[in-house]
C-alpha positions as CSV (number, residue, x, y, z in Angstrom):
1,M,177.3,153.8,44.2
2,S,178.3,150.8,41.9
3,N,178.5,147.7,43.3
4,S,182.5,147.6,42.1
5,F,183.6,149.8,44.6
6,L,182.7,147.5,47.5
7,N,184.8,144.8,48.8
8,P,183.6,142.0,50.5
9,V,184.3,141.4,53.9
10,T,184.8,137.8,55.2
11,T,183.7,137.9,58.9
12,Q,181.9,136.2,61.5
13,T,179.7,136.7,64.2
14,W,180.5,135.8,68.2
15,A,178.2,132.7,69.4
16,N,178.7,131.2,73.3
17,G,181.4,128.9,72.9
18,R,185.5,128.8,73.4
19,H,187.6,131.5,71.2
20,I,191.2,132.3,70.8
21,V,191.8,136.0,71.3
22,R,194.5,138.4,71.6
23,C,195.0,141.3,74.0
24,V,195.3,144.3,71.7
25,K,195.2,147.1,74.4
26,V,195.6,148.0,78.3
27,I,194.2,150.7,79.9
28,Q,195.1,151.9,83.1
29,E,191.7,153.1,84.5
30,T,192.3,153.6,88.1
31,W,195.9,152.9,90.4
32,D,194.9,149.3,90.6
33,V,191.6,148.7,88.1
34,R,193.3,148.0,84.6
35,T,190.8,147.6,81.2
36,F,192.1,145.2,79.0
37,C,190.6,145.0,75.2
38,F,190.7,141.7,72.9
39,M,190.1,141.5,69.6
40,A,190.4,138.0,67.4
41,D,193.0,137.5,64.1
42,Q,190.2,136.7,62.1
43,P,187.4,139.8,62.2
44,I,184.8,138.4,64.4
45,M,181.7,140.7,65.4
46,F,181.7,140.6,69.0
47,F,178.0,141.0,69.8
48,F,176.5,140.3,73.0
49,K,173.5,141.6,75.6
50,P,174.9,144.7,77.6
51,G,175.9,143.5,80.9
52,Q,176.5,139.7,80.4
53,F,180.6,138.3,80.8
54,V,183.1,135.8,79.3
55,T,185.0,133.3,81.0
56,L,188.8,133.9,80.9
57,E,190.6,130.6,80.5
58,L,194.1,130.9,82.0
59,E,197.5,129.1,83.1
60,I,198.7,130.8,86.1
61,E,202.1,128.4,87.3
62,G,201.5,125.4,85.7
63,Q,197.4,125.5,86.6
64,P,194.8,125.8,84.8
65,I,192.6,128.2,86.1
66,M,189.1,130.0,84.8
67,R,188.0,133.4,86.2
68,S,184.3,135.2,84.9
69,Y,184.5,138.7,84.0
70,T,181.8,141.3,83.0
71,I,182.1,142.8,79.6
72,S,182.6,146.2,80.0
73,S,182.6,147.6,76.6
74,S,179.4,148.2,74.6
75,P,178.3,145.9,71.5
76,S,178.2,148.9,69.7
77,V,181.6,148.9,68.9
78,P,181.6,145.3,67.5
79,Y,185.4,143.9,66.5
80,S,186.8,143.8,69.8
81,F,185.4,143.6,73.3
82,S,187.2,144.7,77.2
83,V,187.1,143.5,80.4
84,T,188.2,145.7,83.1
85,I,190.0,143.8,86.4
86,K,190.6,145.4,89.8
87,R,194.0,144.2,91.2
88,V,192.5,142.5,94.9
89,P,195.4,142.4,97.8
90,G,195.9,138.6,97.8
91,G,194.1,138.2,94.6
92,K,195.7,135.3,92.5
93,V,194.6,135.7,89.1
94,S,193.4,139.2,90.0
95,N,197.3,140.4,90.2
96,W,198.2,137.9,87.8
97,L,196.6,139.6,85.2
98,H,197.7,142.7,86.0
99,D,201.6,141.5,86.0
100,N,201.6,139.7,83.1
101,L,199.2,140.1,80.3
102,Q,200.3,142.5,78.0
103,E,199.6,143.4,74.6
104,G,200.2,140.8,72.0
105,Q,199.2,137.7,74.4
106,E,196.6,135.1,73.3
107,L,194.0,133.4,75.5
108,A,191.1,131.3,75.4
109,V,187.1,133.0,76.2
110,H,184.8,131.3,77.1
111,G,180.8,133.1,76.6
112,P,179.1,135.5,76.1
113,V,176.6,134.3,79.4
114,G,174.5,135.8,81.7
115,L,171.1,136.7,82.6
116,F,171.7,140.5,84.0
117,N,171.6,142.5,80.9
118,A,169.9,145.6,79.8
119,M,168.0,143.7,76.5
120,D,166.2,141.2,78.5
121,F,164.6,144.1,80.4
122,P,163.8,147.0,78.5
123,A,162.6,150.1,80.3
124,T,162.2,153.5,79.0
125,K,163.6,154.5,82.1
126,V,166.4,153.2,84.2
127,L,168.4,153.7,87.1
128,Y,172.0,152.2,87.6
129,L,173.4,152.1,91.2
130,S,176.9,150.8,91.1
131,G,179.9,149.9,94.2
132,G,183.7,149.9,92.7
133,V,184.4,147.6,89.9
134,G,180.6,146.4,89.9
135,I,180.7,149.4,87.6
136,T,181.3,147.4,85.0
137,P,178.0,145.7,83.7
138,V,176.2,149.1,83.8
139,M,178.7,150.9,82.8
140,S,178.4,148.6,79.3
141,M,174.8,148.9,79.0
142,A,175.2,152.9,79.6
143,R,177.9,152.7,76.7
144,W,174.9,151.3,74.5
145,F,172.2,153.3,74.8
146,Y,174.5,156.5,74.4
147,D,176.1,155.2,71.2
148,T,172.7,153.7,69.7
149,N,171.0,156.8,70.5
150,G,168.6,155.0,72.7
151,N,165.5,156.6,73.7
152,V,166.3,155.9,77.4
153,D,166.9,158.3,80.4
154,M,169.8,157.1,82.3
155,V,169.7,158.0,86.1
156,F,174.1,156.9,86.9
157,V,174.8,156.5,90.2
158,H,178.2,155.1,91.7
159,S,179.7,154.6,94.7
160,A,183.2,155.1,95.1
161,R,186.2,154.9,98.1
162,S,187.3,158.3,96.5
163,P,188.3,160.5,94.5
164,K,190.9,158.5,92.7
165,D,189.0,155.2,92.5
166,I,186.6,156.5,90.3
167,I,186.5,154.1,86.9
168,Y,186.0,155.7,84.2
169,R,185.4,159.1,85.2
170,R,186.7,161.2,82.5
171,E,184.1,158.8,80.3
172,L,181.1,159.7,82.2
173,E,181.7,163.3,82.8
174,H,181.7,163.5,78.8
175,M,178.9,161.4,78.7
176,T,176.6,163.3,80.9
177,S,178.0,166.7,79.1
178,R,176.7,165.5,75.6
179,I,173.2,164.4,76.0
180,E,170.3,165.0,78.3
181,N,169.1,161.7,78.9
182,F,171.7,160.3,80.8
183,N,172.6,162.3,84.5
184,L,175.7,161.3,86.8
185,H,175.8,161.1,90.2
186,I,179.1,160.1,92.0
187,I,179.2,159.7,95.9
188,C,182.8,159.1,97.5
189,E,182.9,157.4,100.8
190,K,185.7,159.4,101.5
191,Y,188.4,162.0,100.2
192,G,192.0,162.9,101.4
193,H,194.7,165.5,101.4
194,G,195.3,167.3,97.9
195,D,192.3,165.4,96.9
196,P,189.5,167.9,96.2
197,W,185.8,166.3,95.7
198,A,182.8,168.8,95.1
199,G,179.8,165.6,94.8
200,Y,178.3,163.6,97.0
201,R,179.8,162.3,100.2
202,G,179.3,159.2,102.3
203,Y,177.1,156.3,101.8
204,L,173.8,156.1,99.5
205,N,170.8,156.3,101.6
206,H,167.1,156.9,101.4
207,K,167.5,160.4,101.3
208,L,170.2,160.8,98.7
209,L,168.5,158.4,96.6
210,E,165.2,160.5,96.9
211,L,167.2,163.5,96.1
212,I,169.0,162.1,93.3
213,A,166.4,160.0,91.8
214,P,163.0,161.2,93.3
215,D,161.0,158.9,90.7
216,F,163.0,155.9,91.2
217,K,160.3,153.6,91.9
218,E,159.1,154.3,87.9
219,R,162.6,153.4,87.2
220,E,163.8,149.6,86.5
221,I,167.2,149.1,88.5
222,F,170.7,147.3,87.8
223,C,172.7,147.1,90.4
224,C,175.9,145.6,90.9
225,G,178.7,145.8,93.3
226,P,180.4,144.1,96.3
227,T,178.5,142.0,98.6
228,P,178.0,144.3,101.1
229,Y,176.8,147.1,98.4
230,M,174.4,144.7,97.3
231,H,173.2,144.1,100.3
232,A,172.7,147.6,101.7
233,V,171.2,148.7,98.5
234,K,168.2,146.2,98.0
235,H,167.6,146.6,102.0
236,L,166.9,150.0,101.1
237,L,165.0,149.6,97.9
238,E,163.1,146.9,99.9
239,C,162.0,149.4,102.8
240,A,160.8,152.5,100.5
241,G,158.6,149.9,99.1
242,F,159.9,149.6,95.2
243,D,158.4,147.3,93.2
244,M,161.6,144.4,93.4
245,S,160.5,142.6,90.3
246,R,161.9,145.9,88.8
247,Y,165.2,145.2,90.8
248,H,168.3,143.1,88.9
249,E,171.8,142.6,90.7
250,E,175.2,140.8,89.3
251,S,177.8,140.7,92.9
252,F,181.2,140.5,92.2
253,G,183.8,139.2,94.9
254,A,184.9,136.1,96.7
255,T,181.9,133.4,97.1
256,P,179.9,134.4,100.2
257,P,180.4,132.2,103.4
258,E,176.6,130.5,102.9
259,V,177.8,128.8,99.6
260,K,181.2,127.3,101.2
261,A,179.3,126.5,104.2
262,D,177.1,124.5,102.4
263,A,179.8,122.9,100.1
264,L,181.7,121.9,103.0
265,E,178.7,120.8,104.9
266,H,178.0,119.0,101.6
267,A,182.0,117.6,101.2
268,E,181.5,116.1,104.9
269,Q,177.9,114.5,104.6
270,A,179.5,112.6,102.1
271,A,182.4,111.3,102.9
272,D,180.8,109.8,106.3
273,A,177.5,108.8,104.1
274,P,177.5,105.1,103.6
275,E,178.0,103.0,100.5
276,V,175.1,103.3,98.0
277,D,173.5,100.1,96.6
278,I,174.6,99.4,92.7
279,A,170.9,99.9,91.7
280,D,170.5,103.3,92.7
281,Q,173.6,104.6,91.1
282,H,173.4,106.0,87.4
283,Q,175.8,105.9,84.6
284,V,177.6,108.3,82.8
285,E,179.1,107.3,79.6
286,F,181.4,110.0,77.8
287,T,180.8,109.5,74.6
288,A,183.8,111.2,72.6
289,T,186.9,109.3,74.7
290,G,184.9,105.9,75.6
291,K,184.9,106.4,79.4
292,S,182.1,105.7,81.7
293,I,181.7,105.6,85.3
294,R,178.5,104.9,87.8
295,I,177.9,107.5,90.6
296,A,176.2,107.9,93.9
297,P,172.5,109.9,93.8
298,G,173.2,113.5,93.9
299,E,176.9,113.2,92.3
300,T,177.0,115.8,89.4
301,V,177.7,115.3,85.6
302,H,181.0,117.1,86.3
303,A,182.0,115.3,89.8
304,A,181.0,112.3,87.2
305,A,184.1,113.5,84.9
306,A,186.6,114.5,87.1
307,K,186.6,110.8,88.6
308,L,187.3,109.7,85.6
309,G,190.7,112.5,84.7
310,L,188.3,114.0,82.6
311,M,188.6,117.5,83.0
312,I,185.8,119.4,82.0
313,P,186.2,123.7,82.2
314,K,184.7,124.7,85.2
315,A,184.6,128.5,86.8
316,C,181.9,129.0,89.2
317,G,180.9,126.1,90.3
318,M,177.2,127.3,90.7
319,G,175.5,127.3,87.1
320,I,176.6,131.0,86.5
321,C,179.2,131.1,84.0
322,G,178.3,128.3,81.7
323,T,181.9,127.6,81.0
324,C,181.2,123.7,81.7
325,K,178.7,123.8,79.2
326,V,178.4,120.0,77.4
327,M,176.2,118.4,74.7
328,K,173.5,115.4,77.0
329,L,173.1,112.7,73.9
330,G,170.4,110.8,76.2
331,G,168.8,110.2,79.6
332,E,167.7,112.9,82.0
333,V,169.5,115.2,84.3
334,E,168.0,117.7,87.1
335,M,169.9,121.0,86.6
336,D,169.8,123.7,89.0
337,H,171.6,126.7,87.6
338,N,171.7,130.3,87.9
339,G,171.3,131.6,84.5
340,G,174.9,130.6,82.9
341,I,172.7,128.5,79.8
342,T,170.0,129.7,77.7
343,D,166.8,128.5,77.2
344,D,168.3,127.9,73.4
345,D,171.2,126.0,74.5
346,V,168.8,123.3,77.0
347,A,166.9,122.8,73.9
348,E,169.5,121.8,72.1
349,G,170.0,119.3,74.5
350,Y,172.9,121.4,76.3
351,I,173.6,121.4,80.2
352,L,175.9,123.0,82.8
353,S,177.4,119.8,83.8
354,C,178.5,121.6,87.2
355,C,175.2,121.7,88.5
356,S,173.3,118.9,87.0
357,V,172.8,115.5,88.7
358,P,171.6,112.7,86.7
359,K,168.4,111.3,87.3
360,S,168.6,108.0,85.4
361,D,171.7,106.4,83.1
362,V,173.3,109.3,80.7
363,R,175.4,109.9,77.8
364,I,177.5,113.2,77.4
365,E,179.5,114.4,74.5
366,Y,182.7,114.7,75.6
């Protein structure tokens, strides 16, 4: 074909950072779950590692709020991405999104980030275990291998409350009908009148796992779901003698009680703590605004910014989402993160302000 028949395409590739996107489609998956699809006005190839997540930057009742959600679509559909969100009783953000986010609206997203993904743990045989809306990251992984004709033997086990709560049910059934290397198994906790169900009932247990995937010990396992589901699956596998180095998990739900307790304890200790000698304090300078402050040992870069009235975007506060990433221009910090930043970013000088504690005077580009 002559080059004269080819038109140049101007496009960009997604990189971790802040992006303005537009909601282009809203899909009602189940009675309380919706998928929101996004695109950029200027074409961007939204490539990411299946299983990673983004953080939505929202304004609710006049207050800025950040929330992280797994990307449920596959990077094999490169010019858009989707998140699938369950309406949670009393959930401020999920309810607002269900009630207010419509086609045509713009918002900012941060990401993608996340260590829980299919590409960093390659395997020829995988077992996907999910509960409820925790299906989203493993669905992204399964869609990727399905769309790219990956030579991966997939067993997909999903637990739902009832048949009406099965997210992506028709698509999953279509996938398993089309290819031999995708085997679907759905477990429903209960079912009601007029809600026929001929599949597995109850909860995932050792006997059921042996029936569904007798070779589960030979597989790489990716698991996501509510905290009780995660604990049960992990206990099941440990008791079965599974090699837990081949087990990977991502959790959904509220902040665990132990994390809240730790935060409360630290706050109480800080309130009761005596004044710190200035010689033991470290100066944090924010070069873009020309502001600086001295903080006590153990305080984070994010806390220093907040004291100066500088609001660095933050979502999780535990080094998971990567939203609070900033460039460190000088000094040393101790960063205790949970996968929200890549080794390449660290090598370039970036830190997560929410979990970085200065060990010397530091200079931050903000």
